[in-house]
SERO-4910 file (N, C-alpha, C, O; in steps of 0.05 Angstrom, whole numbers):
BEGIN
 pado doro    nc1    nc2    nc3   cac1   cac2   cac3    cc1    cc2    cc3    oc1    oc2    oc3
  Met    A    112   -815   1247     88   -820   1251     69   -786   1257     75   -768   1273
  Ala    A     51   -786   1244     32   -758   1245     20   -758   1272     10   -777   1285
  Lys    A     22   -732   1278      8   -730   1310    -17   -729   1309    -25   -719   1288
  Pro    A    -37   -738   1328    -63   -734   1324    -71   -709   1333    -59   -693   1347
  Pro    A    -97   -706   1320   -104   -678   1315   -118   -677   1353   -129   -695   1367
  Thr    A   -111   -651   1359   -118   -645   1388   -148   -639   1389   -161   -629   1371
  Met    A   -156   -647   1411   -185   -638   1417   -193   -613   1434   -216   -606   1439
  Thr    A   -164   -599   1444   -160   -576   1462   -178   -555   1446   -170   -553   1423
  Pro    A   -196   -542   1451   -208   -519   1440   -190   -498   1427   -167   -497   1436
  Arg    A   -197   -484   1410   -180   -460   1403   -191   -439   1415   -215   -435   1412
  Leu    A   -171   -416   1434   -180   -396   1446   -171   -371   1430   -148   -366   1422
  Ala    A   -193   -356   1426   -188   -329   1417   -182   -310   1439   -191   -316   1462
  Gly    A   -163   -282   1435   -163   -264   1453   -177   -236   1445   -192   -237   1426
  Phe    A   -176   -221   1453   -190   -196   1453   -177   -177   1433   -155   -181   1424
  Pro    A   -192   -155   1425   -176   -129   1414   -161   -114   1430   -165   -118   1454
  Pro    A   -143    -97   1424   -127    -80   1440   -143    -58   1458   -164    -48   1450
  Ile    A   -133    -53   1480   -141    -29   1486   -116     -6   1480    -94     -7   1491
  Ala    A   -123     11   1463   -105     24   1449   -123     52   1438   -145     51   1428
  Ala    A   -105     78   1445   -119     99   1430    -91    102   1410    -70     89   1414
  Ala    A    -95    117   1391    -81    125   1368    -47    139   1382    -24    136   1374
  Asp    A    -53    149   1396    -25    166   1415    -17    150   1432      1    160   1445
  Ala    A    -24    118   1441     -9    100   1455     17    108   1453     26    113   1431
  Arg    A     33    109   1477     67    107   1469     73     83   1485     96     76   1482
  Val    A     59     67   1502     69     44   1515     51     23   1509     26     26   1508
  Leu    A     65     -3   1503     41    -29   1496     52    -46   1526     76    -45   1531
  Val    A     36    -58   1543     33    -73   1557     28    -95   1544      6    -94   1533
  Leu    A     43   -118   1540     38   -143   1526     33   -173   1547     54   -183   1555
  Gly    A     10   -183   1552     10   -206   1559     10   -228   1536     16   -223   1513
  Ser    A      2   -255   1548      5   -281   1529    -19   -284   1518    -21   -278   1494
  Met    A    -40   -291   1532    -66   -301   1527    -83   -296   1550    -78   -301   1573
  Pro    A   -107   -284   1541   -122   -288   1571   -127   -312   1583   -126   -335   1573
  Ser    A   -134   -305   1607   -138   -336   1624   -170   -342   1619   -185   -327   1608
  Val    A   -174   -363   1627   -205   -382   1626   -222   -355   1643   -243   -348   1632
  Ala    A   -216   -344   1665   -233   -320   1677   -238   -300   1662   -261   -293   1656
  Ser    A   -209   -286   1652   -211   -264   1636   -232   -277   1611   -255   -268   1610
  Leu    A   -226   -293   1596   -248   -302   1578   -276   -304   1579   -291   -296   1561
  Ala    A   -285   -315   1604   -309   -315   1616   -321   -283   1620   -344   -277   1613
  Lys    A   -306   -269   1630   -308   -242   1635   -313   -225   1617   -330   -207   1620
  Gln    A   -296   -229   1593   -293   -213   1570   -276   -187   1581   -279   -164   1573
  Gln    A   -260   -197   1601   -240   -167   1607   -214   -178   1610   -210   -201   1620
  Tyr    A   -194   -161   1601   -165   -167   1610   -157   -171   1638   -165   -154   1654
  Tyr    A   -143   -191   1646   -140   -196   1674   -160   -189   1694   -162   -171   1711
  Gly    A   -180   -214   1684   -202   -218   1693   -204   -235   1723   -223   -234   1739
  His    A   -186   -247   1724   -180   -264   1750   -183   -246   1771   -171   -224   1769
  Arg    A   -198   -251   1796   -198   -236   1817   -170   -232   1832   -162   -212   1844
  Arg    A   -154   -259   1827   -130   -256   1843   -101   -243   1822    -78   -239   1828
  Asn    A   -112   -241   1801    -92   -223   1787    -82   -202   1796    -99   -186   1806
  Ala    A    -58   -194   1798    -47   -172   1806    -47   -142   1786    -43   -120   1795
  Phe    A    -52   -148   1754    -53   -126   1739    -66   -102   1754    -54    -81   1762
  Trp    A    -96   -110   1758   -110    -80   1765   -104    -66   1787   -106    -42   1791
  Pro    A    -93    -90   1806    -81    -74   1835    -60    -57   1830    -59    -35   1840
  Ile    A    -40    -66   1812    -18    -50   1804    -23    -28   1789    -11     -7   1792
  Met    A    -45    -33   1768    -50     -1   1754    -63     15   1772    -59     39   1771
  Gly    A    -79      5   1790    -91     23   1810    -70     39   1822    -74     63   1824
  Arg    A    -49     29   1831    -26     46   1849     -9     56   1828      5     73   1838
  Leu    A     -3     54   1800      6     68   1784     -6     86   1767      9    103   1758
  Phe    A    -32     88   1761    -50    103   1745    -73    106   1763    -83    128   1758
  Gly    A    -86     95   1782   -112    102   1787   -133     85   1770   -156     92   1764
  Ala    A   -119     61   1764   -143     51   1749   -145     20   1761   -141     -2   1750
  Gly    A   -153     25   1789   -154     -4   1803   -178    -14   1804   -198     -1   1799
  Pro    A   -177    -39   1812   -201    -65   1810   -228    -48   1823   -249    -51   1811
  Glu    A   -228    -37   1838   -246    -24   1848   -271     -4   1829   -295      0   1835
  Leu    A   -257      4   1809   -272     17   1783   -282     -2   1764   -272    -24   1758
  Pro    A   -302      9   1754   -316    -10   1730   -295    -13   1707   -280      6   1700
  Tyr    A   -294    -35   1697   -276    -43   1677   -271    -21   1656   -248    -15   1650
  Asp    A   -293    -10   1643   -287      9   1621   -280     35   1635   -269     50   1619
  Gln    A   -284     44   1658   -270     63   1667   -237     63   1672   -222     81   1666
  Arg    A   -231     38   1683   -204     29   1682   -190     30   1649   -168     41   1645
  Lys    A   -202     19   1631   -193     21   1606   -187     51   1602   -166     59   1595
  Ala    A   -210     66   1608   -205     99   1598   -182    111   1611   -167    128   1600
  Ile    A   -178    101   1639   -157    113   1649   -130    104   1635   -111    119   1631
  Leu    A   -129     85   1631   -106     72   1623    -94     91   1586    -73    100   1578
  Val    A   -121     88   1576   -117    108   1549   -107    128   1554    -88    135   1541
  Gly    A   -119    143   1576   -114    172   1586    -84    171   1589    -73    192   1581
  His    A    -71    157   1596    -44    159   1603    -26    144   1577     -1    143   1577
  Arg    A    -38    137   1561    -25    132   1531    -11    103   1533     10     98   1520
  Val    A    -23     85   1550    -20     59   1557    -33     39   1541    -58     38   1545
  Ala    A    -26     24   1526    -44      8   1513    -39    -25   1523    -18    -31   1533
  Val    A    -56    -40   1519    -52    -66   1529    -67    -81   1505    -85    -72   1490
  Trp    A    -56   -106   1507    -60   -122   1485    -44   -157   1498    -34   -160   1520
  Asp    A    -46   -175   1479    -40   -197   1484    -20   -207   1460    -28   -201   1437
  Val    A      2   -220   1461     18   -229   1436     -3   -248   1421     -7   -245   1397
  Leu    A    -13   -263   1431    -24   -284   1416    -54   -282   1405    -68   -278   1425
  Glu    A    -69   -283   1386    -90   -277   1372   -107   -296   1384   -128   -291   1396
  Ser    A    -94   -323   1380   -108   -349   1385    -87   -374   1391    -65   -374   1381
  Cys    A    -95   -390   1405    -81   -415   1417    -98   -437   1423   -122   -433   1418
  Arg    A    -89   -464   1434   -104   -480   1441    -85   -486   1466    -60   -488   1466
  Arg    A   -104   -487   1487    -96   -489   1517   -115   -501   1533   -139   -497   1530
  Glu    A   -105   -519   1552   -123   -529   1572   -123   -515   1596   -100   -510   1602
  Gly    A   -143   -504   1614   -141   -487   1632   -126   -460   1629   -130   -449   1608
  Ser    A   -111   -448   1647   -100   -421   1645    -75   -415   1640    -68   -393   1631
  Leu    A    -59   -436   1646    -29   -433   1649    -19   -433   1619    -29   -445   1600
  Asp    A      7   -414   1619     19   -406   1595     28   -433   1590     23   -445   1569
  Thr    A     42   -444   1612     56   -470   1602     36   -493   1588     45   -513   1578
  Ser    A      8   -487   1589     -5   -505   1574     -7   -496   1548    -16   -513   1533
  Ile    A     -1   -475   1539     -5   -464   1512      7   -486   1496     28   -495   1503
  Glu    A     -5   -497   1472      2   -513   1453     19   -499   1439      8   -480   1428
  Arg    A     51   -502   1432     64   -482   1424     58   -487   1397     51   -465   1388
  Asp    A     56   -506   1377     43   -505   1351     22   -493   1346     18   -489   1322
  Ser    A      3   -483   1363    -24   -476   1358    -26   -442   1357    -45   -429   1350
  Glu    A      1   -431   1369      5   -407   1371      0   -385   1344     13   -384   1323
  Arg    A    -17   -373   1350    -21   -353   1325    -17   -320   1342    -26   -313   1364
  Pro    A      0   -306   1326      9   -281   1339    -14   -264   1332    -26   -273   1312
  Asn    A    -23   -242   1343    -34   -223   1329    -19   -203   1310      6   -202   1309
  Asp    A    -36   -185   1295    -20   -173   1276     -9   -148   1287    -24   -129   1292
  Phe    A     21   -147   1293     35   -124   1302     42   -105   1280     40    -81   1283
  Val    A     49   -116   1262     55    -96   1240     30    -74   1240     32    -50   1247
  Gly    A      5    -86   1232    -15    -64   1238    -23    -50   1259    -35    -29   1260
  Phe    A    -14    -66   1277    -18    -47   1299      0    -26   1303    -10     -3   1304
  Phe    A     27    -28   1307     51    -12   1300     43     11   1283     47     33   1291
  Arg    A     30      5   1256     22     27   1237      5     45   1248      6     70   1247
  Lys    A    -13     32   1261    -41     51   1267    -27     67   1300    -36     88   1309
  His    A     -7     54   1310      6     65   1332     28     74   1334     43     67   1353
  Pro    A     36     89   1317     72    101   1310     82    111   1334    107    112   1333
  Asn    A     72    121   1357     85    134   1379     94    110   1404    105    116   1426
  Ile    A     86     84   1397     95     64   1417    127     65   1414    141     59   1395
  Ala    A    134     75   1439    166     70   1439    177     50   1464    200     48   1471
  Ala    A    153     36   1474    165     16   1493    148     -3   1491    125      3   1484
  Val    A    154    -29   1497    132    -55   1498    141    -66   1532    164    -71   1538
  Phe    A    123    -67   1545    128    -84   1569    118   -107   1572     93   -107   1570
  Phe    A    130   -128   1576    121   -159   1576    111   -168   1602    125   -169   1622
  Asn    A     81   -175   1601     70   -182   1630     79   -213   1631     64   -231   1625
  Gly    A    107   -214   1640    117   -247   1642    136   -256   1622    142   -241   1603
  Gln    A    146   -278   1624    163   -289   1606    155   -302   1578    166   -300   1556
  Lys    A    132   -315   1588    113   -326   1559    110   -304   1540    118   -308   1517
  Ala    A     97   -281   1547     95   -263   1532    121   -249   1514    121   -243   1490
  Glu    A    139   -246   1529    163   -242   1519    174   -266   1496    179   -261   1473
  Thr    A    177   -290   1505    181   -312   1490    164   -316   1470    176   -327   1451
  Ala    A    134   -309   1463    121   -307   1445    126   -285   1429    126   -291   1405
  Phe    A    130   -267   1433    133   -245   1414    157   -244   1399    158   -236   1376
  Arg    A    183   -257   1417    205   -257   1405    203   -279   1386    215   -275   1366
  Arg    A    193   -298   1387    188   -318   1364    173   -313   1345    182   -320   1323
  His    A    147   -301   1345    128   -295   1329    127   -269   1311    118   -268   1289
  Val    A    138   -246   1325    135   -226   1320    165   -205   1314    169   -190   1295
  Leu    A    177   -208   1327    201   -188   1325    215   -188   1302    227   -167   1295
  Asp    A    216   -209   1288    228   -209   1263    215   -194   1238    227   -184   1220
  Ser    A    185   -196   1241    170   -178   1225    168   -146   1229    157   -131   1213
  Leu    A    180   -140   1251    178   -111   1247    204    -97   1234    225   -107   1227
  Gln    A    193    -67   1233    216    -55   1220    238    -47   1226    229    -34   1245
  Pro    A    266    -42   1228    286    -44   1233    278    -18   1259    277    -26   1282
  Thr    A    273      5   1254    273     24   1275    246     16   1296    244     30   1315
  Gln    A    229     -5   1293    210    -13   1314    228    -38   1326    219    -52   1344
  Arg    A    245    -43   1318    264    -64   1335    282    -48   1354    292    -60   1373
  Glu    A    285    -25   1350    296     -7   1371    279      5   1393    289     19   1411
  Met    A    256      1   1393    237      6   1420    252    -12   1442    266    -32   1437
  Arg    A    249     -2   1465    251    -17   1492    232    -36   1493    208    -32   1488
  Phe    A    244    -60   1501    230    -85   1506    237    -94   1537    260   -102   1543
  Val    A    219    -91   1551    226    -94   1578    209   -118   1589    185   -115   1584
  Arg    A    216   -143   1604    205   -166   1612    198   -152   1646    215   -142   1661
  Leu    A    173   -154   1651    157   -149   1683    149   -177   1690    138   -193   1676
  Pro    A    156   -178   1715    142   -199   1730    115   -201   1723    100   -182   1724
  Ser    A    103   -232   1714     75   -235   1714     57   -233   1733     60   -245   1753
  Thr    A     35   -215   1728     17   -212   1748     -6   -232   1752    -27   -227   1762
  Ser    A      1   -254   1743    -17   -278   1744    -11   -283   1771     11   -277   1781
  Pro    A    -35   -296   1787    -34   -313   1811    -19   -335   1804    -10   -343   1825
  Ala    A    -13   -348   1788     -1   -370   1782     30   -373   1788     43   -393   1794
  His    A     40   -341   1783     68   -334   1790     72   -325   1818     79   -302   1824
  Ala    A     67   -345   1837     69   -337   1868     98   -336   1876    103   -338   1899
  Gly    A    118   -332   1856    147   -331   1871    148   -302   1877    172   -298   1882
  Arg    A    135   -281   1880    139   -256   1885    109   -245   1898     87   -251   1888
  Thr    A    112   -227   1921     94   -221   1930     81   -194   1913     95   -183   1896
  Leu    A     61   -189   1917     44   -160   1901     65   -143   1908     78   -132   1889
  Ala    A     73   -136   1936     88   -112   1938    122   -118   1917    132    -98   1907
  Glu    A    132   -139   1915    152   -141   1895    145   -135   1871    159   -119   1859
  Lys    A    120   -146   1857    115   -141   1834    108   -111   1831    115   -101   1809
  Leu    A     99   -101   1842     91    -73   1846    116    -57   1840    116    -40   1822
  Ala    A    141    -63   1859    165    -49   1859    176    -53   1829    187    -33   1819
  Lys    A    174    -72   1817    188    -76   1792    175    -67   1768    188    -61   1748
  Trp    A    142    -65   1772    127    -46   1752    130    -15   1753    127      1   1735
  Arg    A    137    -11   1782    143     25   1789    168     27   1769    167     44   1752
  Ala    A    188     10   1771    208     17   1752    200     20   1726    208     37   1710
  Gly    A    183      2   1722    173      4   1689    161     27   1686    162     40   1665
  Glu    A    148     35   1708    134     62   1701    152     84   1702    142    106   1696
  Ser    A    174     85   1709    194    106   1708    203    106   1672    208    126   1659
  Leu    A    204     85   1664    212     83   1634    188     95   1618    192    111   1600
  Ile    A    157     84   1626    139     97   1618    143    127   1611    144    136   1588
  Asp    A    146    142   1636    150    175   1635    169    178   1614    163    195   1597
  Glu    A    191    166   1610    211    175   1593    202    176   1560    211    190   1543
  Cys    A    182    157   1558    174    151   1525    162    172   1519    154    174   1496
***
């Protein structure tokens, strides 16, 4: 029996925050409802991403969004999402309709950003979607990049405190320095 068509709207993500000389890529899965409404990565007020970026790079939530982006770019950190679009009710990654997932163009991205040496996944869904949709399309040398899953900064990922998340992201920061 054919699956009935879904009434869930298709959501589209954002272009990457990245300069040509980026060396690290931080990947989420798909912007939340709050992020889409604000047209900002990690726009939910309780998401720990910008507080963590504040501690690591000085790109904290108290700064204007454009200034935060510029600081990350200055540190050669790129930010993007694995999915270009998907269908999802609400903001939870678990609500993403798997058969609706469309990945971003990573072949083109890595061609334009050849210095990327590490990919940091902001949570399990980002890593799972990347491995499902993207990894096999990469060149063999690109598959040798470092791939590191870090704890999700989402407020829905309440299993860890901000301090615990920050500690794990700090460990990732040391890898950034090596890249």
